[in-house]
KOLLOGU-968140 format. One record per residue (C-alpha): residue in three letters; x, y, z. Coordinates in steps of 0.001 Angstrom, whole numbers, plus 524288, in hexadecimal, padded with zeros to 5 digits. Example, Ala and Ser with C-alpha at 12.3 -4.5 7.8 and 13.67 -1.06 7.14 Angstrom:
<recs>
ALA8300C7EE6C81E78;SER835667FBDC81BE4;
</recs>
This chain:
<recs>
METF357815F7E7D72A;THRF292515C417CDA8;PROF21CC166F77C75C;ALAF1589161F47D252;ASPF1D74165D87DCA8;ARGF1E941739B7D8B1;ILEF0F68175C87D865;HISF0A2517AC47E640;LEUEFAA5177747E783;VALEF16A180BB7ECF3;HISEE3A117F687ED59;ALAED715185307F26C;LEUECC62179F27F4C8;ASPEBC9617C647F52C;GLUEB5F016FB77F5C1;ARGEAA22177537EED6;LEUEB1BB17A517E424;ARGEADEF171D47D722;THREB83C173A77CFAA;THREC731173C07D04C;SERED1D917F407CBBE;ILEEE01117C0F7CA75;CYSEE96D185267C7E6;LEUEF94C183157C4DC;ALAF005718E847C7BA;VALF0F1318EB37C17F;THRF1B0A198137C3D4;TYRF1C6C198E17B519;GLYF18C31A34B7ABCE;ALAF1D701AAC679FCE;ARGF27C01B1397A73F;HISF30161A5B77A924;ASPF2F9E1A0DB79ACD;SERF3DB81A14C796E8;ALAF42991AB1678D94;GLYF3F031A8CE77E8D;ARGF346519EDE78462;GLYF2A361A8E4788A9;GLYF1B7E1A2CF787A6;LEUF20F8195E178BB9;ALAF18E819608798A0;HISF0C7C19A957910C;METF0E4C18EFD787F5;LEUF1085184CD79131;GLUF036318A9D798FD;HISEFD931881A78BC0;LEUF0224179D678A9B;LEUF016F174EB7993C;LEUEF347176C579797;SEREF1E4171367895A;ALAEFBB71664278960;PROEF4D31583A788D0;VALEF5401531F79718;ALAEF0F1144EA79D09;GLYEE92D13FB979224;VALEDEBD14C02792AE;GLYEE450153EC788EA;PROEE8061645B78BB8;LEUEE40D165C779B00;VALEDBD4172F779716;GLNED49A16B8178E70;HISED30D15DD6797C0;ILEECE81169F57A3C2;GLUEC3861707E79A99;GLYEBF091642779705;LEUEBC1C161F17A3FB;GLYEB37F16D9A7A4CE;GLYEBEFD174A87AC61;THREC87917F137A7BC;ALAED7E617FC67A74A;ASNEE141189957A326;ALAEEF73191487A467;GLUEF4D519DAA7A44C;THRF02881A2577A4F6;GLYF06631AE9D7AA90;LEUF132A1B3727ADB8;GLUF17A41ACC07B92E;ARGF0FBB1A0847B988;METF0545197947B07A;LEUEF7DC193D67B74E;PHEEF287185977B2BC;TYREE405185337B764;ALAED78E17E757B654;GLNECBC317C737BD10;VALEC239170AD7BBA9;ALAEB8271699E7C2EA;ALAEBC75164797CF76;GLUEBAF1155567CB06;ASPEC43E157977C050;ALAECE8215D927C948;ASPED63B151FD7CADA;ARGED8A614FE67BE54;VALEDC6715D1B7B941;ALAEE5341602E7C38D;GLUEECCB155077C030;LEUEEB891579F7B0E7;LEUEF0701661C7B561;LEUEFC4F161717BB11;ARGF00901591E7B18E;ALAEFDE2161F87A601;VALF061F16DFC7AB7F;LEUF1097164BF7B28B;GLUF1270159497A833;PROF0CDF15EDE79B3B;ALAF0CDD156A678F21;LEUF1383160C57869B;ASPF12E715F007781C;THRF14151678376B4E;ASPF05D2166067658B;THRF020A16D4A773AD;LEUF0C0C17599770CB;GLUF08D017B4C764F1;ALAEF9C517AF6767FC;GLUEFE0C183C8773C7;ARGF085118C3E76C76;ALAEFBC818EFE763C1;ALAEF3171925076E27;VALEFE0E19AB577520;LEUEFF711A2A576805;GLNEF2641A4D77668C;GLUEF16D1AAAC77492;LEUEFD361B30177492;ALAEF7281B883766FC;ALAEE9851BB4A76D4B;ALAEF00A1C1D37776E;GLUEF7621CA6D76E2A;ALAEEC391CF1076967;ASPEE6D01D27A774D4;PROEEC221E0F777A1A;ALAEE6D11DD8D786AC;ASPEF0AC1D2E47872F;VALEFBB41D6BA7809E;VALEFB731E2F478976;GLNEFD881DAE1795A1;ASPF099F1D4B279071;ALAF0F0A1E1D078C2D;PHEF0B9C1E76B7995C;LEUF13AE1DBAF7A083;GLYF1EA81DDE67965B;ALAF1EEC1EC447998E;VALF1DDF1E8EF7A8D4;PHEF27941DE177A946;ALAF312C1E26C79CF6;GLYF3C031D95079B22;HISF377C1D0287A641;PROF32491C1F07A54B;LEUF241F1C83E7AB6B;GLYF24391CFBD79DF1;ARGF22BA1C482795E3;PROF154A1C0DB78E27;VALF0FED1B56E7956A;GLYF0BA81AE3D78A55;GLYF17A61B0907818B;THRF19961B4FB7748D;VALF165A1AF5F767C4;PROF25301AC4D763FF;GLUF28271A83777164;ILEF1C2519E8077186;ALAF1DF01991376383;ALAF2D90195AE767A6;LEUF294F18D20773EC;ASPF2AEB17D7A76ED8;LEUF2633171C377795;ASPF35DF1712777D47;ALAF333A17E3E78219;VALF26C917E08788E9;ALAF2ABC16FEE78F32;GLUF368F175B179441;GLYF2EA81822379B3E;HISF24C8178137A0E2;ARGF2FD016F817A6A7;GLUF3A891798F7ABF7;ARGF31B6185BE7AEBE;PHEF2386180F77B0A6;LEUF26CA1761A7B8B4;ALAF311817A727C0C1;VALF29E9186347C7A5;PROF1FB8187E47D1E1;METF1097184287CF73;ALAF0526185A47D78C;LEUEF83C17E437D4B3;ALAEEBC5182837DA9C;VALEE04017B417DD27;VALED1031809A7E06C;GLYEC6A9176DB7E194;PROEBFEA16D267EA06;ARGECD5E163F47ED44;LEUED978162D17E67C;PROEDB6A15A297DBA1;ARGEE13C14E087DD18;ALAEED04150487D428;LEUEF1EB15A607DC8D;ALAEF442151D27E93B;GLYF01721530D7E799;LEUF047E161867E6A0;SERF080B168507F220;ASPEFFB8173EA7F878;ARGF0AA91768880183;PROF12161837980231;ARGF1D5C182717FBC4;VALF29A2188D27FABC;VALF27C7191557ED53;PROF3504192847E693;ALAF3BC31A0CF7E782;PROF38171A7717D8B5;PROF42F21AA1C7CFEC;ALAF48581B86F7D250;PROF3F471C1657CC17;VALF447E1C6D07BE4D;PROF483E1D52F7C028;LEUF3F551DED27B8EE;GLYF41CB1E92C7B1F2;PROF3A751F6847ADBC;VALF2BD81F51E7A93E;ARGF2B681F94F79AE4;ALAF23AB2054979BEC;GLUF207B20A2778DE6;GLUF16DA2145478920;PROF0B2E20E20783EE;ALAF086520E7F773FC;TRPEF9B8211607757E;PROEF2DC20A4D769DB;ASPEE65D2121076290;THREDDB2205E4767E1;PHEED8791FF0577215;GLYEE4711F9D0779E9;TRPEE7B31F3F1786E9;VALEF0F91FB76790BE;ALAEF6951F5DE79D29;VALEFB331FF5F7A6D3;GLYF03931FAA97B38E;GLYF10B11F59E7B7F2;ARGF18131ECC17C083;SERF12271E9847CDE6;GLNF160D1DF2A7D863;GLYF1B6E1D0FA7D66E;LEUF135E1C48C7DC79;ALAF1CC21C36A7E64D;ASPF19971D12F7ED1B;PROF0FC31D27E7F8B4;GLUF0B211E03C7F536;ARGF06811DC727E68C;HISEF7FC1DCFA7E936;ARGEF7DE1EAF67E923;TYREFAF31E9DD7D979;THREED3C1E2267D9D5;VALEE61F1EB067E0D0;LEUEEBFF1F65C7D84B;ALAEE7281EE787CC9C;GLYED90A1EDDF7D200;LEUEDA4E1FDD27D46C;LEUEDC891FE827C681;GLYED6AB1F2EE7C0C1;GLYEC8AF1F0B87B7FC;SEREC1491F0627C413;ALAEB5A21FA427C432;SEREBA801FDB47D23B;SEREC8131FFF97CCB4;VALECE7020E387CD8D;LEUED26E20CDF7BF64;TYREC4DA207E37BB97;GLNEBF42215827BFF7;GLUEC95321CAE7B9C0;LEUECCBE214AC7ACC5;ARGEBF26210557A76C;VALEB51A218037AF6C;ALAEB8FE225AD7B06E;ALAEC1A92255A7A1BD;GLYEBD99219EE799E6;LEUECA80215B279639;ALAEC9E72081F79832;TYREBEA51FD697994C;SEREC77B1F0E979D21;PHEED3261F3367A44F;GLNED7C11EA4E7B09B;ALAEE3A71EAE77BA7F;TRPEEC321DF947BE60;ASPEF8731DB8F7C515;ARGF00DC1D0E77C379;GLYF0C9D1CB467CD4D;TYRF17991C4087C86F;THRF25651BFF57CF0B;GLUF2DA71CDBC7CDD1;SERF21FD1D6EC7CB83;GLYF14681D8857C69D;ALAF0BC11DE5C7BC42;TRPF00F91E8D77BD8F;ARGEF8D21EF677B45A;VALEEB8B1F6E17B020;LEUEE8A01F0157A20E;METEDE3E1F9F779B4F;GLYED7541F89C78DF3;VALED5832043E7873D;GLUED1F620BF077BE9;SEREDB15211BD771FA;GLYEDF312207A7795F;ASNEDB0521B79785FF;GLYEE861214A87898C;PROEF01221F4579012;LYSEE398226177973B;ALAEE1BF2181779C83;VALEEF8C2175B7A121;GLUEEF95223E97A64A;ILEEE387221597AE8D;VALEE9092150B7B3F9;THREF5FE21AD57B743;ARGEEF11226B97BE11;GLUEE67821D337C6F4;LEUEF52D2149C7C898;ALAEFB95221C77CD05;ARGEF002226597D567;LEUEEEFF219507DD44;ALAEFE6921B537DD7B;GLUEFD15229267E461;GLUEF05D226457EC26;GLYEED1F217D27EDAE;PROEDFB9211F57EA95;THRED40E218A87F1B6;GLYECDD020E1A7FC96;ARGEC23820AB97F2F7;HISECA83207677E710;LEUED4BB200357F0D1;GLYECB181F8B47F7A6;ALAEC3B41F56E7E95E;ALAED07C1F0D97E3BA;LEUED3891E82A7F078;ARGEC62E1E2787EEB5;ASNEC7A81DE427E0C0;ALAED5271D93E7E205;ARGED0E11D0367ECB4;METEC4C41CC477E6EF;SERECB351C8C27DB67;LEUED3771BEB17E364;ILEEC7671BAE07E80D;LEUEC0501B6A27DCFA;ASPECBAF1B0847D6A5;THRECBA21A8117E44A;GLUEBE741A3EA7E2B2;THREBEF519F747D5A9;PROEC59F191127D632;LEUECE77191C27C96A;GLUED1F61A0007CCEA;HISED43119C127D94D;ALAEDD97191A87D535;ARGEE5C319ABF7CD99;LEUEE6491A3CD7D839;LEUEEC0E199367E1F4;ALAEF4DA193827D6DA;SEREFA461A0097D247;ARGEFBA71A5377E388;ALAF02ED1980B7E658;LEUF0DEA199E07DD72;LEUF11111A51B7E3EC;THRF12A41A18F7F283;PROF1463195677F8FC;THRF09D019A44802DD;PROEFD5E1972380104;TRPEF6951A2187F983;THREE8CB1A75F7FF54;VALEDE641B0147FA4C;SEREDC791B4A2806F0;ARGEEB0E1B9F080807;GLUEEA551C0EB7FAA2;LEUEDF0F1C75A7FD02;ALAEE4381CCA6808F1;GLUEEF3D1D14B8022B;ILEEE6D61D8767F890;ALAEDF951DE488036C;ALAEEC4D1E3AB80947;VALEEF451ECCC7FCC5;SEREED7F1FA8480163;GLYEECEA205377F9EF;ASPEFBA7209787FC3C;ASPEFFF81FD0B7F5FC;VALEF6C0200F27EA41;ARGEFD7D20D267E9D3;ARGF09FA208757EA80;ALAF05D31FEC77DEBC;ALAF00BA208A77D633;ALAF0D142110C7D6C2;GLUF15F1206A67D511;LEUF0EDC203237C75B;LEUF1187213367C340;ALAF1F4E213527C5EE;ASPF2117208D37BA22;PROF14EB2098F7B29E;VALF12DA201BD7A584;THRF07CE203A379AB1;VALF06311F9B878F09;VALEFC2E1FB5078556;ARGEF7AA1F1D077A29;PROEF6C01F34976F28;GLUF00AC1FC5576D9E;ALAF0184208CB76374;ARGF07AD2035D755AC;
</recs>
């Protein structure tokens, strides 16, 4: 089997579009890096868009020289490579993208340049408590587990990577896993004609790594403005009930229609900026509320979040609040499908999860089916094993 044979092609074609958006999703992320080589996936992501390709130089520079956009990102379980270009440039760009990721011309000069970029990226993240608290929260929720690793790696890990290690990671890991390539545009680029869009058998994933207990510790509250994450484990991507946590995030998110907005910002005035999300992975998921709080306000803000979770666990949401959360969740998905590049990212990501074609109508129906009792159970499960993390911490 060649690397191209592992790519499942999905598309949403619309002749009215004047741009083509392409996204390649790869089932390789930070959790798959071997021990002692954390950050390898992150480094590889940088290199594949920056290494010279097909006589045009770095792919990202070439695409942006055409007036398009290109980028990539690494998560815990997947990578995304994506671009949006004028439709007349799509044939050539699709060909270059496949060549860049499947047959990269890796070299030491590019490695050193991207190592410097990654180290600066890590330094910038380390200087931002809103970034640091996210890694710390996942590290506590998935303590001692691959899902608790920092996606970007650590400075010593990045410094230790050499060209042989990166090339081996590309050959032995990146090219060996399922991929999905999504196109949203007026037509399919010619370079993709050999890829299959037929539903295919997705190989059984490796057995999930056993999860240990969460690491719940008393926060060391700082005497400065800080960021606090409150939440716990949710459900994995394969769980048919995972959307209840999405709706719960809407009920306690930063929208002016949320329950928490009224209590935390309007009534108590404790946090101007806050948000909630849920992320699903293979074994489990993570749900959290993230809040920026002034010195002395952290414990009070956490108390309000916990109180609202407890109320939802006991009573469930009101019909009005549930309806607003359901509409917000559905609208978020609809907006993604009506923005071509976001639609391509969504199609590629969903295609990694199942051999059957994903449809927005089916996911919208799954969200609409979430009941007040579903949300009540989700809140109760979070309260059974809660985690609170703050950054910076008191010295």
